NUVO-610479 format. One record per residue (C-alpha): residue number from 1; residue in one letter; x, y, z. Coordinates in nm, 4 decimals, padded with zeros to 6 digits. Each point is the difference from the previous one (the first is absolute). Example, Ala and Ser with C-alpha at 12.3 -4.5 7.8 and 13.67 -1.06 7.14 Angstrom:
BEGIN
<site 1 'a' <01.2300 -00.4500 00.7800>>
<site 2 's' <00.1370 00.3440 -00.0660>>
END
This chain:
BEGIN
<site 1 'm' <-00.7555 -00.1933 -03.7801>>
<site 2 's' <00.0529 -00.3862 00.1968>>
<site 3 's' <-00.0058 00.0242 00.4139>>
<site 4 'r' <00.3037 00.0615 00.1410>>
<site 5 'l' <00.3278 -00.2473 00.0164>>
<site 6 'n' <00.2269 00.0143 00.2932>>
<site 7 'l' <00.3596 00.0267 -00.0726>>
<site 8 't' <00.2930 -00.0446 00.2130>>
<site 9 'r' <00.3084 00.1572 00.0136>>
<site 10 's' <00.1983 -00.2637 -00.1627>>
<site 11 'q' <-00.2276 00.0116 -00.2942>>
<site 12 'i' <00.0224 00.3333 -00.0867>>
<site 13 'l' <00.3791 -00.0203 00.0191>>
<site 14 'a' <00.0137 -00.2713 -00.1680>>
<site 15 'f' <-00.2525 00.1046 -00.2737>>
<site 16 'r' <00.1367 00.3434 -00.0768>>
<site 17 'r' <00.4119 -00.1947 -00.0183>>
<site 18 'h' <-00.2134 -00.2053 -00.2619>>
<site 19 'a' <-00.1539 00.2483 -00.1972>>
<site 20 'g' <00.3210 00.2401 00.0206>>
<site 21 's' <00.2210 -00.3149 -00.1180>>
<site 22 'l' <00.2273 -00.0012 00.2886>>
<site 23 'd' <-00.0206 -00.3441 00.0897>>
<site 24 'e' <00.1181 -00.1228 -00.3587>>
<site 25 'r' <00.1704 00.1846 -00.2533>>
<site 26 'l' <-00.1530 00.0638 -00.3473>>
<site 27 'p' <00.1350 -00.1247 -00.3043>>
<site 28 'p' <00.1771 00.2984 -00.1927>>
<site 29 'g' <-00.1943 00.2136 -00.2436>>
<site 30 'a' <-00.1953 00.2527 -00.0865>>
<site 31 'r' <-00.3090 -00.1931 00.1379>>
<site 32 's' <00.1524 -00.0575 00.3558>>
<site 33 'l' <00.1133 00.3986 00.0250>>
<site 34 'r' <-00.3726 00.0899 -00.0778>>
<site 35 'r' <-00.0999 -00.2357 00.2746>>
<site 36 'a' <00.2597 00.1430 00.2255>>
<site 37 'a' <-00.1102 00.3849 -00.0874>>
<site 38 'w' <-00.4016 -00.1275 00.0307>>
<site 39 'a' <-00.0640 00.2865 00.2574>>
<site 40 'g' <00.3235 00.2095 -00.0788>>
<site 41 'l' <00.3960 -00.0519 00.1554>>
<site 42 'q' <00.0409 00.3311 00.1966>>
<site 43 'd' <00.3197 00.1505 -00.1196>>
<site 44 's' <00.0737 00.3197 00.2109>>
<site 45 'm' <00.2440 -00.1347 00.1417>>
<site 46 'p' <00.3377 -00.0719 -00.2572>>
<site 47 'r' <-00.0462 -00.3146 -00.1730>>
<site 48 'a' <-00.2856 -00.1443 00.2377>>
<site 49 'a' <-00.1934 -00.1230 -00.2577>>
<site 50 'l' <00.3113 -00.1915 -00.1468>>
<site 51 'l' <00.0650 -00.1715 00.3592>>
<site 52 's' <-00.4061 -00.0924 00.0052>>
<site 53 'i' <00.0250 -00.1403 -00.3465>>
<site 54 'h' <00.2823 -00.2109 00.0960>>
<site 55 'a' <-00.1900 -00.1214 00.3115>>
<site 56 'r' <-00.2796 -00.1748 -00.2492>>
<site 57 'v' <00.1801 -00.0470 -00.3388>>
<site 58 'e' <00.2844 -00.2184 -00.0805>>
<site 59 'g' <00.2889 00.1247 -00.1981>>
<site 60 'a' <-00.0561 00.3788 00.1343>>
<site 61 'h' <00.2712 00.2145 -00.1183>>
<site 62 'p' <00.0961 00.3485 00.0899>>
<site 63 'q' <-00.1614 00.1518 -00.3212>>
<site 64 'i' <-00.3309 -00.1958 00.0189>>
<site 65 'w' <-00.1904 00.2357 00.1716>>
<site 66 'd' <00.0472 00.1705 -00.3643>>
<site 67 'd' <-00.1322 -00.3073 -00.2101>>
<site 68 'p' <-00.2126 00.1741 -00.3310>>
<site 69 's' <-00.3501 -00.1914 00.2423>>
<site 70 'l' <00.0567 00.2433 00.3205>>
<site 71 'v' <00.0221 00.3650 00.0006>>
<site 72 'q' <00.0370 00.2575 00.2852>>
<site 73 'v' <-00.2892 00.2971 00.0484>>
<site 74 'w' <-00.0878 00.1412 00.3096>>
<site 75 'g' <-00.2449 -00.2051 00.1387>>
<site 76 'p' <-00.1857 -00.0153 00.3178>>
<site 77 'r' <00.0360 00.2711 00.2376>>
<site 78 'f' <00.1535 00.1768 -00.2849>>
<site 79 's' <00.3617 -00.2851 00.1153>>
<site 80 'v' <00.2450 -00.1263 -00.2515>>
<site 81 'y' <-00.1553 -00.3523 -00.1413>>
<site 82 'v' <00.0798 -00.2661 -00.2013>>
<site 83 'v' <-00.2993 -00.0656 -00.2488>>
<site 84 'p' <-00.0916 -00.3157 -00.2384>>
<site 85 'a' <00.0083 00.2816 -00.3372>>
<site 86 'q' <-00.2868 -00.1467 -00.0986>>
<site 87 'd' <-00.1889 00.0766 00.3069>>
<site 88 'h' <00.1223 00.3354 00.0289>>
<site 89 'a' <-00.3078 00.1883 00.0420>>
<site 90 'l' <-00.1160 -00.2064 00.2922>>
<site 91 'f' <00.2501 00.1914 00.2015>>
<site 92 't' <-00.0628 00.3085 -00.1144>>
<site 93 'r' <-00.3689 00.0652 -00.1591>>
<site 94 'a' <-00.1545 -00.1531 00.3162>>
<site 95 'r' <00.1373 00.2718 00.1822>>
<site 96 'l' <-00.1443 00.2631 -00.2235>>
<site 97 'p' <-00.2842 00.2343 00.2498>>
<site 98 'd' <-00.3375 -00.0135 -00.0185>>
<site 99 'n' <-00.0293 00.3403 00.1088>>
<site 100 'a' <00.0271 00.2196 -00.3156>>
<site 101 'r' <00.2777 00.2515 00.1745>>
<site 102 'g' <00.2453 -00.2460 00.0337>>
<site 103 'r' <-00.1259 -00.1779 -00.3359>>
<site 104 'r' <00.0993 00.3580 -00.1638>>
<site 105 'r' <00.3292 00.0337 00.2028>>
<site 106 'a' <00.1075 -00.3428 -00.1259>>
<site 107 'e' <-00.1109 00.0521 -00.3863>>
<site 108 'd' <00.1305 00.3368 -00.0389>>
<site 109 'a' <00.3562 -00.0932 00.1511>>
<site 110 'a' <-00.0256 -00.3372 -00.2110>>
<site 111 'a' <-00.0280 00.2847 -00.3213>>
<site 112 'q' <00.2502 00.2478 00.0990>>
<site 113 'l' <00.2439 -00.2995 00.0627>>
<site 114 'e' <-00.1175 -00.1733 -00.3430>>
<site 115 'a' <00.0295 00.4001 -00.1144>>
<site 116 'f' <00.3377 00.0440 00.0839>>
<site 117 'l' <00.1667 -00.3239 -00.0449>>
<site 118 'a' <-00.1008 -00.0244 -00.3247>>
<site 119 'g' <00.1755 -00.3506 -00.0950>>
<site 120 'r' <00.2593 00.0631 00.2940>>
<site 121 'r' <00.1299 -00.1244 00.2813>>
<site 122 'm' <00.1148 00.1738 00.2724>>
<site 123 't' <00.0669 00.0081 00.3578>>
<site 124 'd' <-00.3230 00.0879 00.2062>>
<site 125 'r' <00.2159 00.2563 00.1841>>
<site 126 'e' <00.0866 00.1521 -00.3583>>
<site 127 'a' <-00.4035 -00.0601 -00.1028>>
<site 128 'g' <-00.1347 00.1677 00.3416>>
<site 129 's' <00.2351 00.3297 -00.0462>>
<site 130 'g' <-00.0906 00.0335 -00.3462>>
<site 131 'l' <-00.3807 -00.0423 00.0685>>
<site 132 'r' <00.0624 00.1501 00.3022>>
<site 133 'm' <-00.1876 -00.2342 00.1920>>
<site 134 'g' <00.2057 -00.2100 00.2290>>
<site 135 'y' <-00.1617 -00.2703 00.2350>>
<site 136 's' <-00.3433 00.0476 -00.1871>>
<site 137 'l' <00.1562 -00.1775 -00.3383>>
<site 138 'r' <-00.0560 -00.3384 00.1615>>
<site 139 'y' <-00.3929 00.0993 00.0096>>
<site 140 'a' <00.0509 -00.0895 -00.3735>>
<site 141 't' <00.0816 -00.3470 00.0541>>
<site 142 't' <-00.3288 -00.0760 00.0783>>
<site 143 't' <-00.1934 00.0382 -00.3739>>
<site 144 'g' <00.2742 -00.3160 -00.0947>>
<site 145 'm' <00.1951 00.2168 -00.2199>>
<site 146 'v' <00.3403 00.0365 00.1844>>
<site 147 'l' <00.2703 -00.2433 00.0409>>
<site 148 'i' <00.3451 -00.0130 00.2458>>
<site 149 'r' <00.3074 -00.1148 -00.0337>>
<site 150 'w' <00.1706 00.0596 00.3492>>
<site 151 'e' <00.3105 -00.1668 00.0298>>
<site 152 'g' <00.0792 00.1199 00.3726>>
<site 153 'a' <00.2351 00.2139 -00.0294>>
<site 154 'r' <-00.1265 00.2845 -00.2168>>
<site 155 'a' <-00.3205 00.1590 -00.0019>>
<site 156 'p' <-00.2486 -00.1845 -00.2057>>
<site 157 't' <-00.0112 00.0233 -00.4122>>
<site 158 'v' <-00.3704 00.0667 -00.1353>>
<site 159 'w' <-00.1807 -00.0260 -00.2855>>
<site 160 't' <-00.3510 -00.0406 -00.1435>>
<site 161 'v' <-00.2121 -00.3013 -00.1853>>
<site 162 'p' <-00.3548 00.0804 -00.1526>>
<site 163 'r' <-00.2541 -00.0414 00.2666>>
<site 164 'p' <-00.1292 -00.4012 00.0690>>
<site 165 'e' <-00.3347 -00.0598 -00.0539>>
<site 166 'i' <-00.1348 -00.1905 00.2622>>
<site 167 'd' <-00.2322 00.2337 00.2345>>
<site 168 'p' <00.1003 00.0996 00.3428>>
<site 169 'v' <-00.3077 -00.1911 00.1532>>
<site 170 'd' <00.1192 -00.3376 -00.1683>>
<site 171 'a' <00.3573 00.0680 00.1019>>
<site 172 'r' <-00.0518 -00.0074 00.3515>>
<site 173 'r' <-00.1981 -00.2862 -00.0198>>
<site 174 'e' <00.2102 -00.2031 -00.1384>>
<site 175 'l' <00.3016 00.1741 00.2714>>
<site 176 'a' <-00.2021 -00.0945 00.2697>>
<site 177 'r' <-00.0558 -00.3651 -00.1414>>
<site 178 'r' <00.3966 00.0050 -00.0092>>
<site 179 'y' <00.0204 00.1291 00.3416>>
<site 180 'l' <-00.2367 -00.2719 00.1102>>
<site 181 'h' <00.1900 -00.2668 -00.1078>>
<site 182 'v' <00.3786 00.1126 00.1076>>
<site 183 'y' <-00.1057 00.1727 00.3625>>
<site 184 'g' <-00.3277 -00.2131 00.0482>>
<site 185 'p' <-00.1930 -00.0176 00.2821>>
<site 186 't' <-00.0619 00.3920 -00.0451>>
<site 187 't' <-00.2064 00.2850 00.0224>>
<site 188 'a' <-00.0955 00.2755 -00.1911>>
<site 189 'p' <00.1515 00.2526 00.2200>>
<site 190 'a' <00.3328 -00.1873 -00.0464>>
<site 191 'f' <-00.0232 00.0217 -00.3258>>
<site 192 'a' <-00.0857 00.3601 -00.0264>>
<site 193 'r' <00.2833 00.0929 00.2161>>
<site 194 'w' <00.2567 -00.2499 -00.2053>>
<site 195 'a' <-00.1157 00.1648 -00.3291>>
<site 196 'g' <00.0010 00.3549 00.0957>>
<site 197 'i' <-00.3717 00.0462 -00.0931>>
<site 198 'e' <-00.2977 00.1443 00.1969>>
<site 199 'l' <-00.1805 -00.2354 00.2090>>
<site 200 'a' <-00.3271 00.0280 -00.2062>>
<site 201 'q' <00.1996 -00.1251 -00.3238>>
<site 202 'g' <00.1483 -00.2777 00.2051>>
<site 203 'q' <-00.3592 -00.1195 00.1451>>
<site 204 'a' <-00.1349 00.0426 -00.3524>>
<site 205 'a' <00.2414 -00.2053 -00.1761>>
<site 206 'f' <-00.0378 -00.2823 00.3037>>
<site 207 'd' <-00.3653 00.0521 -00.0051>>
<site 208 's' <00.0266 -00.0998 -00.4627>>
<site 209 'l' <00.1419 -00.3015 00.1297>>
<site 210 's' <-00.3054 -00.1275 00.1981>>
<site 211 'r' <-00.0780 -00.2853 -00.1978>>
<site 212 's' <00.4055 -00.1164 00.0461>>
<site 213 'v' <00.1060 00.0230 00.3273>>
<site 214 't' <-00.0750 -00.2181 00.3103>>
<site 215 'a' <-00.0434 00.1592 00.3658>>
<site 216 'v' <00.2374 -00.1342 00.2244>>
<site 217 'r' <00.1218 00.0266 00.3567>>
<site 218 't' <00.3460 00.0300 00.1138>>
<site 219 'p' <00.1796 00.0179 00.3294>>
<site 220 'i' <-00.0021 00.4072 -00.0310>>
<site 221 'g' <-00.3595 00.0648 -00.1260>>
<site 222 'd' <-00.2279 -00.1084 -00.3094>>
<site 223 'a' <00.1205 00.0658 -00.3169>>
<site 224 'w' <-00.0253 -00.1206 -00.3720>>
<site 225 'i' <00.1626 -00.2790 -00.2209>>
<site 226 'l' <-00.0353 -00.0614 -00.3885>>
<site 227 't' <-00.2618 -00.3039 -00.0236>>
<site 228 'r' <00.2233 -00.1643 -00.2647>>
<site 229 'd' <00.2916 00.0116 00.2306>>
<site 230 'e' <-00.2103 -00.1976 00.3299>>
<site 231 'p' <00.1241 -00.3081 -00.1179>>
<site 232 'a' <00.3570 00.0769 00.0537>>
<site 233 'f' <-00.0300 00.1643 00.3123>>
<site 234 'r' <-00.1630 -00.3175 00.1267>>
<site 235 'a' <00.2367 -00.2104 -00.1839>>
<site 236 'p' <00.3007 -00.1770 00.2228>>
<site 237 'a' <00.2652 00.2128 00.0108>>
<site 238 'r' <00.3013 -00.0523 -00.2513>>
<site 239 'p' <00.3325 -00.0250 00.1314>>
<site 240 'a' <00.1496 00.3611 00.0901>>
<site 241 'a' <00.3578 00.0950 -00.1377>>
<site 242 'p' <00.3226 -00.0026 00.1687>>
<site 243 'a' <00.0254 00.3598 00.0220>>
<site 244 'r' <-00.0660 00.2971 -00.1916>>
<site 245 'l' <00.1286 00.3610 00.0161>>
<site 246 'l' <-00.2653 00.2636 -00.0701>>
<site 247 'p' <00.1164 00.3591 -00.0806>>
<site 248 's' <-00.1910 00.2977 00.1845>>
<site 249 'g' <-00.3571 00.0524 -00.1335>>
<site 250 'd' <-00.0325 -00.3730 -00.1703>>
<site 251 'a' <-00.3706 -00.0841 -00.0130>>
<site 252 'y' <00.0129 -00.3160 00.2215>>
<site 253 'w' <00.0498 00.2907 00.3008>>
<site 254 'l' <-00.1396 00.3196 -00.1540>>
<site 255 'l' <-00.2334 00.0479 00.3197>>
<site 256 'q' <-00.1841 00.2440 00.1863>>
<site 257 'g' <-00.2141 -00.0613 00.3437>>
<site 258 'a' <-00.0978 -00.2853 00.1394>>
<site 259 'd' <00.1424 -00.2149 -00.2793>>
<site 260 'r' <00.3772 00.0671 00.0842>>
<site 261 'e' <-00.1458 -00.1338 00.3405>>
<site 262 'l' <-00.0890 -00.3286 -00.1681>>
<site 263 'l' <00.3236 -00.0539 -00.2040>>
<site 264 'v' <00.1946 00.1200 00.2937>>
<site 265 'p' <-00.1844 -00.0272 00.3586>>
<site 266 'e' <00.2868 00.0915 00.2182>>
<site 267 'a' <-00.0356 00.4174 00.0137>>
<site 268 'k' <00.3697 00.0353 00.0512>>
<site 269 'r' <00.0963 -00.1917 -00.3414>>
<site 270 'r' <-00.2520 00.1623 -00.1725>>
<site 271 'n' <00.1916 00.3116 00.0833>>
<site 272 'a' <00.3070 -00.0992 -00.1356>>
<site 273 'l' <-00.1665 -00.1150 -00.3101>>
<site 274 'w' <-00.1996 00.3096 -00.0660>>
<site 275 't' <00.2215 00.2407 00.1377>>
<site 276 'p' <-00.0997 00.4024 -00.0199>>
<site 277 'r' <00.2735 00.0855 -00.2286>>
<site 278 'v' <00.1612 -00.2653 -00.2926>>
<site 279 'w' <-00.1254 -00.3287 00.0466>>
<site 280 'p' <00.2264 -00.2967 00.0030>>
<site 281 'g' <-00.0600 -00.3061 -00.1863>>
<site 282 'a' <-00.1873 -00.3294 00.1133>>
<site 283 'v' <00.1891 -00.3224 00.1320>>
<site 284 'l' <-00.2788 -00.3014 -00.1175>>
<site 285 'v' <00.1333 -00.3563 00.1054>>
<site 286 'g' <-00.2366 -00.2651 -00.0324>>
<site 287 'g' <-00.2707 00.2216 -00.0468>>
<site 288 'q' <-00.0032 00.2454 00.2816>>
<site 289 'i' <00.1438 00.2960 00.0295>>
<site 290 'v' <00.2985 -00.0144 00.2725>>
<site 291 'g' <00.2258 00.2400 -00.0630>>
<site 292 't' <00.1317 00.3949 -00.2442>>
<site 293 'w' <00.2814 00.0613 -00.1972>>
<site 294 'r' <00.1314 00.2779 -00.1543>>
<site 295 'r' <00.3049 00.0410 -00.2523>>
<site 296 's' <00.3271 00.2536 -00.0996>>
<site 297 'q' <00.0919 -00.0996 -00.3190>>
<site 298 'a' <00.0582 -00.4035 -00.0064>>
<site 299 'k' <-00.0224 -00.0407 00.3599>>
<site 300 'l' <-00.2466 -00.0905 00.1949>>
<site 301 's' <-00.1209 00.0715 00.3845>>
<site 302 'i' <-00.2568 -00.2383 00.1539>>
<site 303 'e' <-00.1618 00.0117 00.2790>>
<site 304 'p' <-00.2000 -00.3369 00.1360>>
<site 305 'w' <-00.2682 00.0194 00.2333>>
<site 306 'r' <00.0945 -00.3348 00.1128>>
<site 307 'r' <00.2174 -00.2774 00.0482>>
<site 308 'l' <00.0485 -00.1664 -00.3719>>
<site 309 's' <00.1584 -00.3089 -00.0652>>
<site 310 'r' <00.3032 -00.0883 -00.1883>>
<site 311 't' <-00.2801 -00.1024 -00.2855>>
<site 312 'e' <-00.1434 00.3310 00.0171>>
<site 313 'r' <00.2705 00.2101 00.0689>>
<site 314 'd' <00.1615 -00.2171 -00.3652>>
<site 315 'a' <-00.3251 00.0476 -00.1954>>
<site 316 'v' <00.0063 00.4227 00.0972>>
<site 317 'e' <00.3591 00.0261 -00.1274>>
<site 318 'e' <-00.0673 -00.2399 -00.3474>>
<site 319 'e' <-00.3204 00.2448 -00.0080>>
<site 320 'a' <00.2298 00.3146 00.0203>>
<site 321 'a' <00.2984 -00.1647 -00.2428>>
<site 322 'g' <-00.2968 -00.0065 -00.2609>>
<site 323 'l' <-00.0953 00.3639 00.0319>>
<site 324 'p' <00.0597 00.1293 -00.3599>>
<site 325 'l' <00.0810 00.3810 00.0997>>
<site 326 'p' <00.2031 00.2264 -00.2379>>
<site 327 'g' <00.4167 -00.1181 00.0339>>
<site 328 'a' <-00.0220 -00.2035 00.2980>>
<site 329 'e' <-00.0829 -00.3336 -00.1349>>
<site 330 'g' <00.2027 -00.2460 00.1528>>
<site 331 'r' <00.1512 00.1416 00.2701>>
<site 332 'i' <-00.2690 00.0987 00.2457>>
<site 333 'a' <00.1045 -00.0217 00.3375>>
<site 334 'v' <-00.2577 -00.0349 00.2705>>
<site 335 'r' <00.0481 00.1396 00.3981>>
<site 336 'w' <-00.2155 -00.1269 00.2319>>
<site 337 'd' <-00.1021 00.2906 00.2551>>
<site 338 'a' <-00.1820 -00.0683 00.3497>>
<site 339 'w' <-00.3306 00.1304 00.0385>>
<site 340 's' <-00.0556 00.2428 00.2594>>
<site 341 'p' <-00.4056 00.0855 00.0585>>
<site 342 'a' <-00.0617 00.3311 00.1031>>
END
């Protein structure tokens, strides 16, 4: 490990935007979709993953989330995630418990589900009812044998696939590597909290990467980055995109604790973004989060935290007009609301 590198807030945010492909969209194609979903795309809010893809990949359309190169799983913290199909084991087996009791619970749930479905697909409610298993059905996902399809309005459909061969420890190491790339600088506790695993598991994954990470100092404390990412942190910031509308739970701001303070220094603005209930979307203008947005069908309401110039408003409205919302293409209306901090 090298000596500590001092990183500023501007360097960190510029790197995260670059790593998250938010400054310039990627070209269409499966390779770009995999890169956009490198650390997974949370999809707990209906079609959030679609909007996250749109913010990163050119030519996104309403069904892009259903591309053959992507699948849905119960990912970190058992939330619905869209992930690269070839990498789904990283987001599932990486979270298999190390303790015998937790592992047995997951293996038993997967075995019962596989036997009950017998090659069929059905909703998790139907399967859970048939097995008298309820929410604990989701524990099976950590074996890597369960895929889902959830479109937002109804219960997700579930089915089983062959068990991935990757060892959970190896999967956890690679998931930590991806987390460091997308969310870095970061720490083992932050990774464990995000993944929904034990702190000891997160720390062990970070320890296994000791030859691949560099210690850094940030405005909120000591952390780690991938050594191969250091040149990108040191590089001059690239021009930020005029505007992006990031959905609830987007990877750019799916943060906890002090990481939220780094992204949004003002407490009242943080409270407006990370609310106690359903999170709104985040308005990114010129590389900075400047407000929140919500939608109802084809109507978007935007609450900016500061006065935006006419050019900035035009950029936000242009971004809104291009959102690939099912059934709303070409008829999205934007309403600007005044922000009233609590």
